[in-house]
C-alpha positions in Angstrom: 58.2 -37.1 89.9 61.9 -37.7 89.8 61.9 -38.8 93.4 58.9 -41.1 92.9 60.7 -42.8 89.9 63.9 -43.1 92.0 62.0 -44.6 94.9 60.2 -47.1 92.7 63.5 -48.3 91.2 65.3 -48.2 94.6 62.7 -50.1 96.6 60.6 -52.2 94.2 63.3 -53.5 91.9 65.6 -55.1 94.5 62.9 -56.3 96.9 60.4 -57.7 94.4 62.3 -58.8 91.3 65.0 -61.4 90.7 67.4 -59.0 89.1 68.4 -55.7 90.8 70.4 -53.0 89.1 74.1 -52.9 90.0 74.6 -49.3 89.1 72.2 -46.4 88.5 72.9 -43.0 87.0 71.2 -40.0 88.5 71.2 -37.0 86.3 70.8 -33.3 87.5 68.5 -33.8 90.5 70.7 -35.1 93.3 67.7 -35.6 95.7 67.0 -38.8 93.7 70.2 -40.3 95.2 68.5 -40.5 98.6 66.0 -43.3 98.0 68.9 -45.6 96.9 70.9 -44.8 100.0 68.0 -45.6 102.3 67.1 -48.8 100.4 70.8 -50.0 100.5 70.7 -49.8 104.3 68.1 -52.6 104.3 69.5 -54.7 101.6 72.2 -57.4 101.7 75.5 -56.4 100.2 75.0 -58.3 97.0 71.6 -56.6 96.3 72.8 -53.0 96.9 72.9 -50.5 94.1 75.8 -48.1 93.5 74.8 -44.6 92.5 76.6 -42.4 90.0 75.5 -38.7 90.0 76.2 -36.6 87.0 76.3 -32.9 87.9 75.8 -30.5 85.0 76.0 -27.5 87.3 74.9 -26.9 91.0 71.2 -26.3 90.9 71.3 -23.8 93.7 73.3 -21.5 91.4 70.7 -21.7 88.7 67.9 -20.4 91.0 67.7 -16.6 90.9 68.1 -14.9 94.3 67.4 -11.4 92.9 64.6 -9.2 94.0 61.7 -9.5 91.5 61.3 -6.6 89.0 59.1 -3.6 89.7 56.5 -4.9 87.3 55.8 -7.9 89.4 53.9 -6.3 92.2 54.2 -3.6 94.8 57.4 -3.0 96.8 56.2 -4.8 99.9 54.8 -7.7 98.0 58.0 -8.1 96.0 60.1 -8.0 99.2 57.9 -10.6 100.8 58.1 -12.9 97.9 61.8 -12.5 97.8 62.2 -13.4 101.5 59.9 -16.4 101.2 61.9 -17.7 98.2 65.1 -17.3 100.1 63.7 -19.3 103.0 62.3 -21.9 100.6 65.7 -22.4 99.1 67.5 -23.0 102.4 66.4 -26.6 102.9 66.6 -27.3 99.2 70.2 -26.1 99.0 71.1 -28.1 102.1 69.5 -31.2 100.7 71.3 -30.8 97.3 74.7 -30.6 98.9 74.0 -33.5 101.3 72.5 -35.9 98.7 75.2 -35.0 96.1 77.7 -36.2 98.7 75.8 -39.5 99.2 76.5 -40.7 95.7 79.2 -43.4 95.3 80.7 -41.5 92.3 80.2 -37.9 91.2 80.8 -36.8 87.6 80.9 -33.3 86.2 80.7 -32.1 82.6 83.8 -29.9 82.5 86.8 -28.7 84.5 85.0 -25.4 84.8 82.0 -27.0 86.4 84.4 -29.0 88.6 85.9 -25.8 90.0 82.4 -24.3 90.6 81.3 -27.6 92.2 84.1 -27.4 94.9 83.6 -23.7 95.4 79.8 -24.2 95.9 79.8 -27.4 98.0 82.4 -26.5 100.5 81.7 -29.4 102.8 82.2 -31.9 100.0 85.5 -30.2 99.1 86.7 -30.4 102.8 85.9 -34.1 103.1 87.6 -34.9 99.8 84.6 -35.9 97.7 86.0 -36.6 94.2 84.4 -35.1 91.1 85.5 -36.7 87.9 85.2 -34.8 84.6 83.4 -36.8 81.9 82.7 -34.7 78.9 79.3 -35.2 77.1 79.5 -37.0 73.8 78.2 -36.1 70.4 77.5 -38.1 67.3 80.1 -37.8 64.6 78.1 -37.3 61.4 79.3 -38.5 58.0 81.7 -36.2 56.2 80.0 -33.6 54.0 80.8 -32.5 50.5 83.5 -30.0 51.6 81.4 -26.9 51.3 83.0 -23.7 52.7 79.8 -21.9 53.7 80.0 -19.6 50.7 77.0 -18.8 48.5 77.0 -16.2 45.8 80.3 -14.8 47.1 78.9 -14.5 50.7 80.0 -16.6 53.6 77.5 -17.7 56.2 78.1 -17.7 59.9 75.7 -19.7 62.2 74.6 -19.1 65.7 72.7 -22.0 67.5 71.3 -21.1 70.9 68.0 -20.9 72.7 66.3 -17.6 72.6 67.3 -16.6 76.1 69.1 -13.4 77.2 71.9 -15.3 79.0 72.9 -16.8 75.7 73.8 -13.3 74.4 73.0 -13.9 70.8 73.0 -10.2 70.3 76.8 -10.4 70.5 76.8 -12.3 67.2 74.6 -9.7 65.5 76.7 -6.8 66.7 79.8 -8.6 65.6 78.3 -8.9 62.1 77.7 -5.2 62.1 81.4 -4.6 63.1 82.5 -6.8 60.2 80.4 -4.9 57.7 81.7 -1.6 58.9 85.3 -2.6 58.4 87.3 -1.9 55.3 86.8 -4.3 52.4 90.5 -5.3 52.5 90.2 -6.5 56.1 86.9 -8.4 55.5 88.5 -10.7 52.9 86.1 -13.3 51.6 83.7 -12.4 54.4 83.2 -9.1 52.7 79.4 -9.5 52.6 78.8 -12.1 55.3 75.4 -13.3 56.4 74.3 -14.7 59.8 71.8 -17.4 60.5 70.4 -17.2 64.1 68.8 -20.5 65.0 67.5 -21.5 68.4 64.9 -23.3 70.5 61.7 -21.3 70.6 58.5 -21.9 72.6 55.8 -19.2 72.1 54.5 -20.1 75.6 57.7 -18.9 77.2 57.7 -15.1 77.6 61.5 -14.8 77.5 61.7 -16.7 74.2 59.1 -14.3 72.6 60.6 -11.2 74.0 64.2 -12.0 73.2 63.4 -13.1 69.7 61.6 -9.8 69.1 64.5 -7.9 70.6 67.0 -9.6 68.3 64.9 -8.9 65.2 64.7 -5.3 66.3 68.4 -5.1 66.9 69.1 -6.4 63.4 66.8 -3.8 62.0 68.3 -1.0 64.0 71.8 -2.0 62.7 70.6 -2.2 59.1 71.1 -5.9 58.9 67.6 -7.0 57.9 68.8 -8.6 54.7 71.9 -10.1 56.4 70.4 -11.9 59.4 68.0 -14.8 59.1 66.1 -16.1 62.1 65.1 -19.7 62.6 62.7 -20.7 65.3 63.4 -24.3 66.4 64.4 -26.9 63.9 64.7 -30.6 63.3 68.0 -32.6 63.5 68.0 -32.7 59.7 67.6 -28.9 59.5 70.4 -28.5 62.0 72.7 -30.7 59.9 71.8 -28.7 56.8 72.5 -25.4 58.5 75.9 -26.7 59.8 76.9 -27.9 56.3 75.9 -24.6 54.8 78.0 -22.4 57.2 81.6 -21.5 57.3 81.8 -21.3 61.1 79.7 -21.3 64.2 79.5 -18.3 66.6 79.0 -19.4 70.2 78.2 -16.4 72.3 77.3 -17.5 75.9 79.8 -16.5 78.6 80.9 -18.9 81.4 78.9 -21.7 79.8 79.0 -24.8 82.0 80.1 -27.0 79.1 78.5 -26.1 75.8 77.4 -28.9 73.5 77.0 -26.7 70.4 80.8 -26.2 69.8 81.2 -30.0 69.8 78.4 -30.5 67.4 79.9 -27.8 65.1 83.4 -29.3 65.2 82.1 -32.8 64.7 80.5 -31.5 61.5 83.8 -30.0 60.4 83.1 -26.4 61.2 85.4 -24.1 63.1 83.9 -22.3 66.2 84.3 -18.8 67.5 83.5 -18.8 71.2 84.0 -16.7 74.4 87.2 -17.2 76.3 85.5 -18.5 79.4 83.8 -21.6 80.8 83.5 -24.9 79.0 84.6 -23.8 75.5 88.1 -23.1 76.7 88.3 -26.9 77.2 86.9 -27.8 73.8 87.9 -25.2 71.3 91.6 -25.0 70.6 92.4 -21.4 69.8 93.8 -20.9 66.3 93.5 -24.6 65.5 89.9 -25.6 65.6 88.5 -22.1 65.8 89.0 -19.0 68.0 88.3 -18.1 71.6 88.0 -14.4 72.3 86.7 -11.7 74.6 82.9 -11.4 74.6 82.9 -8.1 72.6 81.6 -7.3 69.1 85.1 -6.1 68.2 86.9 -9.3 69.3 84.3 -11.6 67.6 84.4 -9.5 64.4 88.2 -9.9 64.3 87.8 -13.7 64.5 85.1 -13.6 61.8 87.4 -11.6 59.5 90.2 -14.0 60.1 88.0 -16.8 59.0 86.7 -14.7 56.1 90.3 -14.1 55.0 90.9 -17.9 54.7 90.8 -19.6 51.3 88.6 -22.6 50.9 91.5 -25.0 51.5 92.7 -23.3 54.7 89.1 -23.1 56.0 88.5 -26.8 55.2 91.8 -27.7 56.9 90.7 -26.0 60.1 87.3 -27.8 59.9 89.1 -31.1 59.5 91.3 -30.4 62.6 88.1 -29.6 64.5 86.5 -32.8 63.5 89.6 -34.9 64.4 89.8 -33.0 67.8 86.3 -34.1 68.7 86.7 -37.6 67.4 89.9 -38.2 69.5 88.3 -37.3 72.8 
């Protein structure tokens, strides 16, 4: 479908309309660059279209190359499917690298992705293809009423992520358990914290259903049934309400390509606790707009208790720094 749309714009617009696009942006699927390159070869210079490709992350790294699980057929069948998939990916991976290099400009969403881009597409690195970092933007919402995420003496932490294993939302739940098991003097104002786990959920996706059930079971196992609230999908208005009602956002994915949630949180004036890897290292200023830490329950709980020990004024000041940081970029 993407290729068909690109071919229509590349061929029909400049050949059969008075106005042809000067620049087109191709997002995620680099194969869509090819129709424009071919069309440009037949067009006069003043009718050619320049192509900007925005690379969120190399697609070939997002495709699993692992052998299917034992529950997905017999050993011979699994091995055959695995081999066929590897063969299927060879031309696709080659096409991705070649068509990415055909773009007039290549943009990436973070310095982290830029490093992965050059390590993955070795031929593009050798020939000097330039990848420019352009961070995704977020809307800066109106200032709230200065709430500090405290209700009835309890501070609320918020996790926003899809219900997928790679997002490691379990880390936030285990960190909450660590906070609750610590001495009351160390917990500070976060002495009886609560956690809201909100995420995209589609009952048609097996992983969403299974991981949500796993997280609910984990909270029950750790004795946190009354401390963790699960939200399945939500509107923009509900997202804004959850952000305004929390004291900080816990962002648990490791090696995230960029991570839009930390920006949305800081734009709303909320500090962020994130893993010290990937995109969040470029967006969260440790100790100023939140904390970056090792992806362990202990490290996350330490950051949560530091936030819990803050008075309302200190917490608000960190949130204001976070908001200014996002606004200035």
